[in-house]
N, C-alpha and C positions, 0 to 999 in steps of 0.2 A: 135463430135469433128470436123468432116469435115465441118459442117455448120459454126461453129464459126471461123474456120481457113479461109475458103473461103471468108466469109464476111470481116474479118479483112484485108486480102490481097487486096481485092477489095477497101475497104475504104481507106487503107493506101496510095494507089496510087493516090488518089484525092488530088489536091493541095488546101489546106484550111487554110494556114497560116494567122493569124490575124495581124493587123498593128497598133502598139501603137501610131503612128503619125496621123492616120486618124481621121477626124472629123465626119465621117458618122457612122451609126449603121445599120447593122453590119459594121465593119471596112473595110471589103473587100467583093466585089460582088461575089467572088468565093465561099464564104460560102453559099450564097443564092442558087447557082447552086447545091451544095452538099445537101442542105436542101431539095430542090425539089426532088432530087434523092432518098433521104431517105424516104420522104413522099410517093412517088410512091411505094417503096418497102413495106412500112408498109401497104398500101392498098392491095397490092398483096398477102401478107401473111394472110390477113383477119382481121386486126384490124379495129376498128370503130372510128368515129369522128376524122379522120386524118386531121390536118390542118397545114399549114405553113403560119404564119402571116407576116406582112410587116417588122417586125424586124428580121425575120429569125428563130424564134423559131418553132420547129416541135413538135406537141403534138398528142397523140393518146390514145385510150381507148381499153382495153381488158375487155369486160363486164363480170360480175360475172356469173358463171355457177352453182351456188347453190342457194337454197331457203333461207338458213340461212343468216341473215344480218352479215356483217363483215366490219371492217374499210376499207376505200379506201386507198390503198398504191400507192406510186409513185416511179419510178426509173428514174434517171436523169444522162445524160452524156453530154459532150461538143464536138462540131464538129470541132473547130479550133485547129490548132497546133501552137506551140510556135514560135515566131519570132526570138528566140535566135539562131536558126540554120536553114539552108535551109530545107523547106518542099516540094520543087518542084521536080518532077521526082523521087519520092521515089521508090526504087527498092528493095523490101524485099527479103532477102535470107533465105532459110529454111535449117536448120541443123538437120537432123534426127538422133536420138539416140546419142546425144552428149556424148562424153567420157572424158571430162575434158581437152581437148587439147586447144592450142592457136588457135583462129579463125582469119584468115587473112581477113580483111574487104576490104582494098584497098592496094595492093602491091606497087603501084606507090608512094603512100604517106607513106608507111610503117605503116599503121594504123591497129592495131590488137586488138582483144578482148581477153584478156588473164586472166586466173585465178590469175596470179601474181599481176595484177593490180586490178582485180575485183573478189575477192575470192568467192563472192556469186554465181558465175557460177557453182561451184562445188556442190551446192545444187540440181542441175538439171541434174546430170549425168544420162544417160539413157532416158532422155526426148528429145522432139523436140523443138528447139529454132528458133525464127524468129529474124534475125538481120538486120542491114542496110548493104549497100554496101560501107559504109565509106564516101559517098558523101553528105548524108542528114541525118536528124533525121529519126526515124521510124514512129512516130506518135501513138504509143501505148497509149500515153497521148493525147487524150483520146479515140482514135478509137477502142482500145480494149474494153473499156466500152460500146461504141456504139454496137459493134458486139455481145457482151455478152447479152445486153438487148434485142436486136432484136432476137437473137437466142433463148433466154429464152421465149419470147412471142410466137415465132413460135412453140416451143416445147409444150407450154401449149395449143395452138390452135390444134395441131396435136393429143394431148392426152387429150381429154376432161374428161376422168375418173379422172384426177387430179383436185380436187375441189379447187376453189379459189374465192375470192371476186373480186370486181371491181379493176382494176389496171390501173393507168395512167402513161404514159411515156412522157418525154420531152427531146429534144436535143437542147442545147443552143449554141449560137455563142459567140465569143469574151471572153471566160473565161480566156484565157492566157494573155489578156491585161487588166484584172481586171473588165470587164464589163458584165460578163455572166449573172448576175442577175438583170441588170439595168431595163429591161423591162419584167421581169418574172411576169406574172399575177397569183399570188398565189390563189386568190379567184376563178378565172376561172379554174385553174388547178384542184381544188376541191379534193385534197387528204388530209387525216387526218395527215399523215406523209409520208416521202419519204427517199430514200437512193440515194446518188450519187455513181456511179461506177467510181471512179477517184483516187483510191489509188494505191499504189505500189505493192510490192511483195505479193504473196499468203498468206492469213490469216490476212492481215491488216484490222483493224476495228477501226475507229477513231471518237470520238465525242468531242474532244477538239482541239482547234486551237489557234493561236496567236490573241490577240488584235492588231490592226494595225493602224498606222498613217503614213502620208507622210509629209515631211517638205521641204520647199523651202527657201533657205537663199540667200539674195543678200547683198554684202558688197561693199559700195562705198568708194573708196580711194581718195587720192589727189595726182595727178601726178605733180611733180616738176622736173626740170632738176637735175640729180643726183649731178651735180657739186655744186649746191646751195640748196641741199635738207635738210640740217640739221634743225631739229625742224619744218619742213614744210611738207615733204612728208608723206603720209599715203599709204603704199603699201597694197592694198586690198588682195593680195595673201597671204601675211604674216599674216594679220589679220585673214583670213580664217583659216590658220594653227593654230592660237591660239584657235579658236573655236574647231577645230578637236582635239587638244591635251587637251582641257579642259574636253572633254567627256571621261568617264572611258575607258581606253584602253582594259581592260579585258572584256568589254561589246561590243565587236565587233564580228561579226558572226564567224570569224576564231578561236575564243577562247571560244565559247559557244556550249552547247548541251542540250538535254533533255528539261527541263522547263526553262532554262536560256534565258532571252531575250537579245536584242541587239540594238545598234545604227549602221546602215549600210549606209556608204557613197556610193551613187550609181552614182553620177556624179559630176564633178568638172571642171570648165572652167573659165579662168579669165586673167586679166592683172593688171597693177598697179591701174587703175581707177575703175575697176569693176570686181568682182569675184562672180560667182554663184555656189551654191552647192545644191545638193538634197540628202536628207536622207530618209530612212524608219526606223520606230521605231516599235519594236515588243516586246510583253511580254504576256505570258499566264495569268498571275495574273493581274487583273484589277487595283489593288492598285499600283503595281509596274509600270504598264503601265502609269498611270496618273503621277507617280513620274518622270518617264523618260521624259514625255512631259514638266513637270514643270522645270526640270533641263535644258532642251534645251532652254526654254524661259528665265530662269535666266542667263544662260551664254551669250545669245545674249543681254540681258539687261545690264550686266556688261560691255560688249564691248562698248555699247553705252555710258555708264557712262565715260568710259576711253577716247573714241575718239570723243564723241559728239552725241547727239540724231540724228537719221537718218542714222548713219553709217551702221547699220545692220537692215535689214527688214526681218521679219520671217513670212512666211505663213505656217500654220500647220493645217491639217484636218484629222479627223478619216476616216479610209478606211473600216474596218470591225471589228467585235468583236468576242470574244470566244463563240462558239456555246454551250459550256458546260452549261452555265446558262439557256439556253432555252431547252436543251435536258434532263438535269437531272430530271426535274419534270415528264418527260415521259420516264424514263430510260428503261422501258420495251421494247422499240423499239430497243435499243442496245442489250438487252438480247435476243430478237428474232433473230437478225442477228448472235449473238454469237452461239446460239443453232443451227441455220441453218448450220453454218460452221461445227460444231461438227458432226451434223447428216450426212454430206456428206464426212466426213473424213478429214476435214481441221482443223488444230490447230490455233485457233484465236490468233492474236497478237494485243492486245488492247493498243494503245499508242496515245500520243498527236501529232498532226500535227505541224511541225515547218514551218508553212505557213498558207494558207487559201484555202478554196474551195467555190464554189457556195453555197454549203450547209450551210456555216457559215452565209452568208447574208440571205439565205432563212429561216434559223432557226429564225433569228431576225425579219424577215418579217411575221412570224406566221406559217411557215411550218418546223417543226422539221426534221432535215435531216442529220443523221450520214453519214459517208463515208466508203465505202467498197472497197477492193482491186480490181484492174483491171488486175494486174499480171505483169506489166512491171517494168523494171529497167533502171537506167541511162537516165532518160528523158532529152529532150531538146538538144541532141547532137548525134554524129555519133556512140557512144558506146551503144546506146539504144538497148535493146532486151526484148523479152517477150516469156516465155515458153508456148507452145500450151496447155499443160496440165493445166496450171494455169488459162488460159481463160476458158477452159472447166469446171473447178471447180467453177469459178465465175458464169457460167450459172446455174450449179447445185444449188449454193447458192441462186440465185434469185428465182428459181423454189421452193426451199424448204421454203424460206421466205413466198412466196405466199401461200403455204400449211399451214404453221403455223398461219399466220394471219387469214386465213379462219376459223380457229377453235376458234378464240377469241370470 
């Protein structure tokens, strides 16, 4: 437990926030600095074939220690933290033997982590929690995953009596800005299947995620002096609102859950002459996903019929797809992870991700890749926390997966 705790505390303090506005890859040079630090650590603990390539991906191998052939498995986490909240000067706080009380994160800002607001805290009474100091995010997404994978590899090296096949690991940049798999070399990675350690609370096991698309809409208006605007002015802001209200209001994120998809307006800026909007479109069901995209196109088309062709321009592109279609043919890899959890005393919580992971894109690129819990809660903000015992259980799950796969 001390190993995974110490690693996480060390990793969390490294500034690795990615930048969605950057045109470089990785999006920030600080990720390369951290990548080099991780590569050095992997060499020191005894892993082989450690590389950090020009894109910032860190890969390494734990060679098989048995004569019996077994599938090659991979474990993957990302190095960057979300740009949604500051990840600089992270100062983790350790709360030992948590007893259900309100935790004061920043008294000056009256920022508290309370079971009244976050009742899931009460699941961890008696455990040790790592929180923020209220000024930054924590970075358990996904530095908890990094610490868990490295600690598991270290454990397997220290205890060679635990038999395992060949294991490959990879740490990726820029996952938080949607580019974590852009330069992932699946063929060179050489695994038969893999697991991302990028889930939330203990027990999470996911092999379904949204199908995802992004849409950019530009509306051209006609600016005329309001004193003589009758039958002349086209206010692009009001036209944009027509598009917003034409989309089903019950299919917005704030009204959906489970397998329900949505249209999510993520940005809006404009004036009378020009308004720009951006949407993300999500649905687990591919047929419903395609229907949502079709509806978006039809609404924009109707606006053009009303105001003239060229009033609305729509750029829409698919971002990623539901990994379920690629994982179900090899569902045994999910069963292995489920059994590993049960074997180490963790109750599996198999559910669909209301989002996406690197594993979704990797699954479609030929590397089936379910997602396993890393243990954290309340990602991307100052209320983030992770129980130390959840991280330790993730280490045990990784080790147990290696054991189970060695017997295939």
